[in-house]
C-alpha positions in Angstrom: 20.6 -39.5 12.1 18.5 -36.2 12.4 17.3 -35.2 15.8 13.9 -34.8 16.3 12.6 -31.1 16.6 10.6 -30.7 19.9 7.0 -29.7 19.6 7.7 -26.5 21.1 11.1 -25.7 18.6 8.7 -26.3 15.7 5.6 -23.9 17.0 8.3 -21.4 18.0 9.6 -21.5 13.9 6.2 -21.9 12.7 5.9 -18.6 14.9 9.0 -16.6 13.4 8.5 -17.7 9.9 7.0 -14.9 8.6 8.8 -12.5 10.2 12.2 -14.0 9.3 11.1 -14.4 5.4 9.7 -11.1 5.3 13.2 -9.6 6.2 15.5 -11.8 4.1 13.2 -10.3 0.9 13.6 -6.5 2.2 17.3 -7.8 3.3 17.8 -8.7 -0.6 16.2 -6.2 -2.5 17.7 -3.4 -0.1 21.2 -4.9 -0.4 20.7 -4.4 -4.5 19.3 -0.6 -4.0 22.3 0.0 -2.2 24.7 -0.4 -5.2 23.4 3.2 -6.0 25.3 4.8 -3.5 27.6 4.5 -5.6 26.4 6.5 -8.2 24.7 10.0 -6.6 23.3 12.9 -8.1 22.2 13.1 -11.8 23.9 10.0 -12.7 21.7 7.9 -10.4 18.4 7.2 -12.7 19.8 6.4 -15.7 22.4 4.2 -13.7 19.4 2.4 -11.8 17.2 1.8 -14.5 20.1 0.5 -16.4 21.3 -2.0 -13.6 17.8 -3.0 -12.5 17.8 -0.8 -9.2 15.6 2.0 -8.6 14.5 3.2 -5.7 12.9 6.8 -4.5 14.3 6.4 -1.1 17.9 7.5 -3.0 16.4 9.4 -5.9 14.1 11.7 -3.7 17.0 11.9 -1.2 19.5 12.5 -3.3 17.3 15.5 -5.3 17.3 17.4 -2.1 19.8 16.6 0.6 22.7 15.2 -1.4 24.4 18.8 -1.1 24.2 19.0 3.1 20.8 20.8 2.8 17.5 20.2 4.3 14.5 22.2 3.4 11.8 21.9 6.0 9.2 20.0 4.2 6.0 21.8 2.4 7.7 25.0 4.6 10.8 25.2 2.5 10.1 22.3 -0.1 7.3 20.8 -2.4 6.7 17.2 -2.1 4.5 14.9 -3.9 3.2 12.8 -1.3 1.0 13.7 1.4 2.1 15.1 4.9 3.1 12.2 7.0 5.3 11.2 4.1 7.4 13.6 3.2 8.3 13.8 6.7 9.3 9.9 6.5 11.6 11.1 3.7 13.1 14.0 5.0 13.7 12.7 8.9 16.4 10.5 8.0 18.2 13.8 6.6 18.7 14.9 10.2 20.9 12.0 11.2 24.8 12.7 9.9 26.4 10.4 7.3 25.4 11.7 3.4 22.7 9.7 1.7 24.5 6.4 2.9 22.8 6.3 6.3 19.6 8.1 5.0 19.1 5.5 2.9 20.0 3.1 6.3 17.7 4.6 8.7 14.6 5.2 6.3 15.3 0.8 5.3 15.5 0.2 8.8 12.3 2.1 9.1 10.8 0.0 6.4 11.6 -3.4 7.6 10.2 -2.2 11.2 7.1 -1.4 9.5 6.8 -4.5 7.6 7.2 -6.6 10.9 4.0 -4.8 12.1 2.7 -5.4 9.3 3.1 -9.4 9.2 2.9 -9.1 13.3 -1.0 -7.4 12.7 -1.9 -10.3 10.0 -1.0 -12.6 12.4 -3.5 -10.9 14.9 -6.1 -10.8 12.9 -8.3 -13.7 12.5 -8.5 -15.5 9.3 -5.6 -13.6 7.6 -2.7 -15.1 5.7 -0.1 -13.3 7.0 2.1 -15.1 4.1 0.7 -13.5 1.6 2.5 -10.1 2.5 5.5 -12.1 4.4 6.4 -14.4 1.8 6.2 -12.7 -1.8 9.7 -12.0 -3.6 7.9 -8.4 -4.4 9.1 -7.5 -1.1 12.6 -7.7 -2.6 11.5 -5.3 -5.6 9.0 -3.1 -4.0 9.5 -3.1 -0.1 12.1 -0.4 -0.4 11.6 1.3 -3.0 9.3 3.4 -2.0 7.7 4.2 2.0 4.2 2.3 0.9 4.9 -0.5 3.7 4.0 2.5 6.0 0.9 2.9 5.1 0.1 -0.6 4.6 1.3 -1.2 8.2 -0.9 1.9 9.5 -4.1 0.4 7.3 -3.6 -3.1 9.0 -3.4 -1.6 12.8 -6.9 0.2 11.7 -8.3 -2.9 10.6 -7.1 -4.3 13.5 -8.0 -1.8 16.3 -11.5 -1.9 14.5 -12.1 -5.6 15.1 -11.2 -5.4 18.7 -14.2 -2.2 19.1 -11.4 0.3 19.5 -13.4 3.1 17.1 -11.2 5.5 18.1 -8.0 4.1 18.0 -8.9 2.8 14.2 -10.2 6.2 13.8 -6.6 7.7 14.3 -4.6 5.0 12.7 -6.9 5.2 10.0 -5.8 9.3 9.7 -2.2 8.6 10.2 -2.8 6.2 7.2 -4.1 8.9 4.9 -1.5 11.1 6.2 1.0 8.9 4.2 -1.0 7.8 1.3 -4.4 7.9 0.5 -5.0 4.1 -0.2 -5.5 3.2 3.5 -8.7 5.2 2.9 -10.0 2.0 1.6 -11.0 0.9 5.2 -13.8 3.8 6.0 -16.4 2.5 3.7 -16.6 -1.3 5.5 -15.5 0.4 9.1 -18.6 2.8 8.7 -21.1 0.5 7.4 -20.0 -1.9 10.4 -20.8 1.3 12.8 -23.8 2.0 11.7 -25.1 -0.9 12.8 -27.5 -0.9 16.3 -26.6 0.1 19.6 -23.3 1.5 17.7 -23.9 4.9 16.5 -21.5 6.7 19.4 -18.9 4.3 18.8 -19.1 6.2 14.7 -18.7 9.2 16.3 -15.7 8.7 17.9 -14.0 6.9 15.1 -15.4 10.0 13.1 -14.0 12.1 15.6 -10.7 10.6 16.4 -10.3 10.0 12.1 -10.8 14.3 11.9 -9.0 15.1 15.0 -5.6 13.2 13.8 -6.1 14.6 9.9 -6.4 18.1 11.6 -3.1 17.2 13.9 -0.8 16.0 10.8 -1.7 18.1 8.2 -3.4 21.5 9.6 -0.4 23.5 10.4 1.2 22.8 6.8 -1.6 23.8 5.2 -1.8 27.4 7.5 1.2 27.6 6.8 2.3 26.7 3.6 -1.1 26.3 1.8 0.6 26.0 -1.8 3.2 23.7 -1.1 0.6 21.4 1.0 -1.6 21.6 -1.6 0.8 20.5 -4.3 0.2 16.8 -3.6 -3.6 17.2 -4.6 -2.8 19.9 -7.8 -0.1 17.6 -9.1 -2.1 14.3 -9.6 -5.5 15.8 -10.4 -3.3 16.7 -14.0 -1.7 13.5 -14.4 -2.7 11.5 -17.3 -2.9 7.9 -17.3 0.8 6.7 -16.3 1.9 2.3 -16.8 -2.0 1.8 -16.0 -4.8 0.0 -17.6 -6.1 3.5 -19.2 -3.1 3.7 -21.3 -5.6 0.9 -23.5 -8.2 2.6 -23.5 -8.7 6.1 -25.8 -9.2 8.2 -22.3 -6.7 11.0 -22.5 -8.2 13.8 -20.5 -7.1 14.1 -16.7 -10.6 15.0 -16.0 -12.4 12.1 -17.9 -9.9 10.1 -16.2 -10.4 11.2 -12.7 -14.3 10.8 -12.9 -14.0 7.2 -14.5 -11.4 6.0 -11.2 -14.1 8.0 -9.0 -16.4 5.8 -10.3 -14.7 2.3 -10.5 -13.7 3.8 -6.4 -17.1 4.7 -5.3 -18.3 1.4 -7.0 -16.2 -0.7 -4.5 -17.1 1.1 -1.6 -20.7 0.8 -2.2 -20.3 -3.2 -2.9 -18.4 -3.4 0.3 -20.8 -0.7 2.5 -23.3 -2.5 1.4 -21.9 -6.2 2.1 -21.0 -5.3 5.6 -24.9 -3.7 6.5 -26.3 -7.3 5.5 -23.5 -9.8 7.1 -24.2 -11.4 9.9 -23.5 -10.6 13.0 -20.8 -13.7 13.2 -19.5 -12.9 10.0 -19.4 -9.2 10.6 -15.6 -9.0 11.2 -14.8 -10.9 8.2 -16.8 -8.6 6.2 -15.1 -5.6 7.1 -11.5 -7.1 6.3 -12.8 -8.5 2.8 -14.8 -5.6 2.2 -11.7 -3.4 3.0 -9.4 -5.5 0.6 -12.1 -5.4 -2.2 -11.8 -1.3 -2.0 -8.2 -1.6 -1.6 -7.5 -3.8 -4.5 -10.1 -2.0 -6.9 -8.6 1.2 -6.3 -4.8 0.3 -7.3 -6.5 -1.7 -10.7 -8.4 1.2 -11.6 -6.1 4.3 -10.5 -5.3 6.8 -13.4 -1.5 6.0 -12.4 -0.2 2.9 -11.9 3.4 2.6 -9.8 4.9 -1.0 -9.6 5.2 -0.8 -5.7 1.5 -0.9 -5.8 1.4 -4.6 -5.8 2.2 -4.6 -2.1 -1.5 -2.9 -1.7 -2.9 -6.0 -3.7 -0.6 -8.1 -1.2 -2.3 -6.8 1.6 -5.5 -7.0 0.3 -5.1 -10.6 -0.4 -3.9 -11.3 3.3 -6.7 -9.8 5.0 -8.6 -12.0 3.0 -6.6 -15.1 2.9 -7.1 -15.3 -1.1 -5.9 -18.6 -3.1 -2.8 -19.5 -2.9 -2.6 -19.4 -7.1 -3.1 -15.8 -7.3 -0.4 -15.1 -4.9 2.1 -17.0 -7.4 0.7 -14.9 -10.1 0.8 -11.6 -9.1 3.9 -12.5 -7.4 5.4 -13.4 -11.0 3.7 -10.4 -12.8 5.0 -8.5 -10.0 8.4 -9.0 -10.6 7.9 -8.6 -14.5 6.3 -5.7 -13.9 9.6 -3.8 -12.2 11.8 -4.9 -15.3 9.3 -3.5 -18.1 8.1 -0.5 -15.9 11.5 0.9 -14.6 14.0 -0.4 -17.4 11.8 -0.8 -20.7 9.8 2.4 -20.1 12.7 4.6 -18.6 14.2 4.0 -22.5 11.1 4.4 -24.3 13.0 6.6 -26.9 15.6 3.6 -27.8 12.7 0.8 -26.7 9.4 1.7 -28.3 9.1 -2.0 -29.5 8.3 -2.7 -26.3 5.4 -0.9 -25.5 3.0 -3.4 -26.9 5.0 -6.2 -24.0 4.6 -3.5 -21.5 0.2 -3.3 -22.6 0.2 -6.9 -22.6 1.6 -6.9 -19.5 -1.1 -4.2 -18.1 -3.8 -6.2 -19.2 -2.3 -9.7 -17.5 -1.7 -7.4 -14.1 -5.6 -6.3 -14.7 -7.1 -8.8 -15.0 -5.4 -10.9 -11.8 -6.3 -8.1 -10.3 -10.2 -8.2 -11.3 -9.7 -12.3 -10.0 -8.7 -11.2 -7.0 -11.7 -8.6 -6.6 -14.4 -11.2 -7.7 -12.9 -13.7 -5.0 -13.5 -11.0 -3.1 -16.8 -10.2 -3.9 -18.0 -13.9 -3.4 -16.3 -14.5 0.0 -18.5 -10.8 0.8 -21.8 -13.3 -0.2 -20.8 -16.1 1.5 -20.7 -13.8 4.8 -24.7 -12.9 3.6 -25.3 -16.8 3.2 -24.3 -16.6 6.6 -26.9 -14.3 8.1 -29.4 -17.0 6.9 -27.9 -19.7 8.5 -27.5 -17.9 11.9 -31.6 -17.8 11.9 -32.4 -20.7 11.2 
């Protein structure tokens, strides 16, 4: 006969469940990826693609630190990521134990970032931590790259903004942008809210702390090794469409693609800012979350370069908005399919060119789901404006 669970135990289990599930997904993925430690060096990438087990944590650390060298990031090493992510790649190399220790420490750090992200979502009223904690995409992408760090920093900035700590929100936004650019999605909605009556000083503190944190992290490298520091920007500016919906168009010139993606991003930022300015005071915090999510999912969907782990940003956007469950399951399924098509099939497109049409179809389905999430966000933002009329009655 089962023993009934006390109400306190049920509440405790409900509280820790998102953390346990998130940690389980990440651990499952890390266990699969750890098999790559047996295939170091040049052999790693072909093996990883063939065996469904690719991770940048192993590929990039193998490129740089496998032989025991530790080139200083940006000063002695050209890295295709912003500074904070470059340092996150470098610091585990200082520990003894070789690539195994580097991978273990990196995964532990990403696990802490994931748990922090879930905790922050639980503190944001109206957000859904399960959108991030419950997706199987964590098993595929949680330890593929370092994206859980900028996601945690983005959510921390949103949380501090809601607590009316603009200085902290600005600094956290800057750290997020210094890891990957996507956390800049918070800036349009946050700035629009701080333009409200009586909040100009808060806007000044937000902008000042953002600029100061960006300078502290980036300026030393920009001054000491400008060519290496700016490589991230030059490299990405010259890239053509890769694994993105733009491959389905006739656009090939990187300059045209840069303009097209910038236009999509600017439209989403403007829509978010306008919606926040028109939102009811009672709904302004939710409008900021929704606006941030709108810019984030639009950016991911229309970026000229799409890496499959960008799905984690879409799940963070869905979490901020507590988007519908059917979208969660659909995006989770597409994320799993995307992994196999993007990394195994595309890696061998010389041998498997007949799969290209399949991948093009998957790109269209993925983008359609992101568009559905963006449409949900736009409708939700419109309701924050309707709340203004209700509040005046």
